[in-house]
N, C-alpha and C positions, 0 to 999 in steps of 0.2 A: 434610649435610643428608643424608639418603636419599632418592633419587628418587623412591622410590612418597612420602615426606611431603609433597615439594615439589610435585608434582602434586597432593596432593589441597588442600593449602594455595590450588594455584592456582586449585580447582576449586570452590572454597568463596567468592571473590569473585567479588561483582557483575557480571556480563557486560558491563554498562554503563558503571562503573568501567573496566575493563579495555581496549575498544573506546574510551573515550575517552581514555586515558594513549597507548595506541598510536598515534591519530590525532595525537596533538598532540606525541610523540615523534619518529613519521613524517614534520609537517610543521617539526618543528625541524631535523632531519639532510638533509632534500629540500632547505631553503634554506642550509643548511651547501655541499652539495655543489655548488647550482647557483652562490652564492656565489663557490666555489674557481674552479668550473671557466671564473664568466666573468672572471673575476679571470686565471687562470693560461692558462686554454685547456687547460686537459690534461685534459676532457672526462672526467671519472673517473664519474659520473651514469650516462655511456651506456653508457662500459664494462661497471660492475656490475647493467645495468641488467636485461640476458641472464638474468643469476644470481637477480636479486633475485624477479622478475616471476614466475616457476614460481610460488611460495607464493602470489601473488595470485591467478592463474590455477584454482589449487587451487579457493581459495576460492571464486571466478566461476561454478567449473563441478561443486561442492559443490551450490551455489543452485540450478544449471538441473535436476540430478538430482531435484530433487524440487516443483521449477514447477509441473511438469503434472499428476499425480496429486494434490497439495496442492490448488492451484484446482480443479479436475477435480471431485473428490468434494467441497471442501466444498460448490459449487455444488451439487451432488443433495443435499446434508444441508438446507441452506441452502434449497433449492428446495420438499423436501419436507416439508422443516417446519411450511410453512404447512396449517393446518385447515380445508382449503377448504367444508366446510359448515357450519363453526360462526362462519364470516367474518363474516356478516351485516354490516350496516350500518356498524356501529363497527370491524370490525376490517377492513372495506375502504376507511374512512377512515386508520387508521392503517397499512396498506400503502403506501395513495396518496401521504398525507404523507410517508413516509420514502423515495420514487422520486421526487418532486417533489423535497424539499431537495439530495435526492440529483443531480440530473441539472443544478439551479440550480448548485450548487458545483463540477459538474464545469467546464459553460459557464463559469463565474466564475475557474474556477482559468486555464483555457485562458485567458479574456481577461486576465487580469492578469501571465501568463507571456507574449506575444503582447506586453502593454503595457511589461515593463520589460525585455522582450530581454535575460535576461541574461548571453549569449555577446556583443553587440553591441560591435565593436570589439576585440575579441579575434582575433589574427590568428598564428598559433602550426603549425608543422610539424608534425601532428599521425602525416607516419611513423616517427618516431623513437618511439611508443610502440609505433605498434603492430609493429615489427619485433623491440619485449621482449619484444610478447606472444605473437608469432610471426603471420605472415599468417593468416589464419584468413579472409583473403578479397580478394576477387581486387582490388577498386577503395574507395576511402575514402568514396564517396558511395556513396548509392541513391537511386533511382527513390522517387516517391509514387504512392499508389492515386489513379484519381478515385470520385469520388461513387458513380460509378452502378457500380464493380466494387466497391465495398463492400456495399453493397446487395446485389447477386448474390451476391459471396462467404460473406455471412452465411448462409446457406443451402446449406451443401455436406458431403461428406464429408467427417464429422468428422476422422477418425485419415487419409486421405490430405492433408486441410488441416494435419494439426499436420507431417507426413513435409515438406511445402513453406515451414514458418516461419508458419502462419499460423493464427493462435489465434481467432480469434472464432468459425468455424463450430464449436470445442470447446465453449468457452463456451453459447453459441445453445443444443446439442443438451441440453451436462450442466443447463441450467436446467428445460429442455422437457420431460428424462427426468427430475427431480425435481419438478417438479407432477404430471406424469402420474403416477407414483410413490404418490406420493397420492393422488388421485382415483380408484384404480384399487383401494387398498385402507380407502376409506372409501367406493367403490362394492359391497367385496366385502360378502355377507351372510356368507356359510358360515366357520365361525368358523376353522379347520384352515387355510383357504386365505388367509386374512386375517393366521393366526399365519406362515404361511412369508414373507408380502411385509413383515411385520414384522422378521421375524429377517433380513432381507434390507440392508433401513432401519440396524437393531444390525451387521451386519455394514460397509453402509458409513462408521458410525457409527468402528464400529474402526478400518476403514482410517487415515479423519483424524486419531485421535490418536497412529495409530502414528507416521504421517507427521509430525506435528506435537516424539514425540521427537527425529526424527529431525533436525528442522529447529534444535532446543537442540544437539544435539549440537555442529551445523554451528559455531551460536553461541559455541559452546567454544573453535573453532579461529581464528573472527572475528575476534580481537585481531592474529593474527600474520600474516594474508594484506590488515590494514587497513593496516597496518606497512609493511607491503611496498609494498601501492598508491600509499598515501602516500607514499612516498619518492619513492616513482621518477615519478608523479604534477608533485611539488612540484618533484623535484632536474633534472627535463627542462626545466620552462616556467618555475619561478620563479614572478614577481611575473606573468607576463600570465596566471596561472588560476584568483590571489587573484580579480582584481575576477569575472569571470564567479562565482566561485565562491559569495562574499561574498552577492554581488546574488540568486544565486538561492537563498541558506537564508532572508535576508529576506526575498525575498516570498514564498516559505513562509509562514512562520511570520507576516507581515504579512497573509497571505491568508484562512489558519484564525485570527485574531486578528478580521478584520472578517465572519466569516462567524455568531463565534462572541457579536460584541460586539452588531452591525450587524444582519444578516439574519435570527438567531434572537428578536433584544429585537423587529425588525420583526413577526415571527410571531406572538410572545405578546401586543405591543400590538394588532395590527387583525384576526388571526383567533383570537383566545383571551382580545381585549378583558381583558387582565391587565396587572396592570402587572410588568414589565421587573426592576426594583428587588427585586421581593419573591418572582418565579421565583429570579432568579440569588442571592439568600440562601437559600432554598431547596434549591439542587444543589450550590451550593458545595461542601462534603465531597464530593460523586462526584465534578466536577472534578476537584478534588486529590488525590482519589485516585488516578484517570484516569491523568494527568499522570504520579504516580511510579508506579504499576508495570506503565503502557503494553502494557492489556489492557481490551478494552470488555468482555469472558469473566468476569475477574478480577474485575474491577470494580463487577460485576451484584449482588451483597450489598448492597452500599454504594447505586446507584442506584433498588433496590428501597426502601430503606432513606427515600431521599429525598422519591421521589415518593410515597408511602402517610405516608409520618408529615410531611414538611413543606408538602408541597404539597398532601395531603387528597387526592389520586388513588385514587380507590376498587381494591380488592385486586383483580378481574377483574381487570379492563382493567389495570394494570402487571405482575399476572402474566404476562396472554398478550404484551404491547405488547412491553416493555423485553425480555427476554428475546431474543424477536425482533428488535428491535433491534438489540442485540450481537453477534445472524449475521450481518442484509443491509443492516443502515445504517450505511455509511463513508464521511460527509461528509468526513470527512479528509484519506480516502484520495485524495479526488477532484479536493485541491485542491493538495495532495501532487505529482502523478505529474507533470500537464501542465508544472510550470515545472523537470522535471528533461530533458523533452523539448524542451523550446524551446532551452534551454541546447546541448545535447547539435545540435541542427538549425542551432542556429549556427553550434556551433565547426568542425563538417562540411560545412554547404553545403548544407542538405538543405530542399527548400523546404515548405512546411507548406501544402499544397492544403487550398482548402475539404473536399474528402472526406477527406481526411487527419481534419483536423478533426475533420468530423463524427461519424467511425468512432472519433478517439480520446475523443467524449464518450459515446458507445453506451459501447465497450468498457469504460471506466472503468468507467464502473457497475452495468453486467453484471460484470466482473471484482472490481467493489470485495465481491461479495455474499461471497467467496472467501477476504478476507481475514481475517476475523474470526477470534479464540481465537487468535491465538498474536503474540506481541508483534515488531515489523518485519514485519506480513506483508506491507506495504507492498512491503516492499523485490520479493518475487516476483514478483508483479502489474506493476511495473517492465520485468520480459522482456519483456512482454505488450504492454505499454504501446509501448517503442520494438519491437515485431515489426511492427505494426500503420501505423507512422509511417515504416517505410520505411527504420530501420537493421540494416547488419547486422550479423555476430557481432562484429567486432575491435569500430567501434562502439560496439556495446551492452555490450562489456566494458568500453572506456574512462571510457562515463560510469554503469553500475554501480559502476565502482575508484570514481571520484568522491563518489558516494553513501553508499558501503559507512561511509566514515569517522563522516558526523556524521546517518543515518539515526536512533540511534538520539537522540539529544537533536530531531530532530525528531519522530519517532515519538512523544513524550510531546505534544506539541502538539496533534498528531494524534489521540492515541487521547482526547483531554480532549474537542476536535471532538466525534466521536464520541459519545460518552456522553452532553455536551451535548445534541447533536443529536435524541438518545432522550427524552431528558427533554423538550422541544421539543414534540415532536410529537406525544407523550403526553399533555402536560397542554394542549395544544389540542383534543388531541381530548374528553377530559375535559372541559372549559373547554364544549365547543360542542353534548354529547349529554349534559350534567345531570350526571358519574360526577364530581365534585368531593364529598366528603364537608362538609356542614357542620356 
């Protein structure tokens, strides 16, 4: 078979399937290597690790190259999309509910992560895998920041902070810049000046779309990197990693399901004075679509249909609230990310102080605004959250390596959570403001 036809055939296969197969094959091969080494003492996994690790490191480094631009410009685009002069009471309530549920989800996610403590009882010499990736840091442990340091550090030179590996000032600056840009546009009366500012928003939008395309290209390479990383992790540590890994995945899925069926049910019942059963009956099509395609933006036509036709939300509210929610409301991300931080903290002995936990909540909510629009966007944000929690480059690489294999599956639950949250908040506002079509 010609190479070109083979490549075209490979590209036609859904990335989700390719990554899933690569993960399963990596687990099987890794366990076989671990079992053989345990029986013979041959250390085959250790000997092949330096040759296998570069394929995984390439994937991690590829993702690192797009983390900053995708988060920075997505945050500006999301913040500048808020029509400040037209918000009024209804728009303010929509945004208020979005941020309230996101903060609750982040606190809930951190609480579940601390309660489950997925790495409890796991003891391993992580220096072996650190050597395979290359000694990227001087130590396998890193200090956490206190609460005062976090608060003071939120407002700093964003570019100098980035050079020091601190992402929070960049996120704060991007959100403020986006809001300021929208405010200037709405306050400008001169047509030409307003047009120039709108062009700037178009440029930012174009940059975001371009970076997303790079992400899709990276995802085509992802199965190779996932296979290498999974084989390496399970080959070196075998059963030592299985327990923490399974607990992490189950914890994330359980947290998301609780958010959907308990928290949103309570929101609809007590704030919206409506039946949760009727709500879920009306939104099930959007939930299923989000679960399958893993994109809040891609699900938007179905989300609008469910809100307008099934829930009877008036079109003027739905057409404002739901596109905005697909951009800034990412409750699933807020549940997802803290669990990986808790896993890494337990594995490497990093103490999660009150300041670190506070920073995680704030940064998870703010960073989640930049997670929309592309499948797997939460993986980009994991780099930022691990950085604020005090993980050094080697530790970050190891946690990302663990997350990559199951991220597509978790992303399905996460996106379903995001879309359900958009609809729940919109429905509550519609019920309380009399914007339901009789």
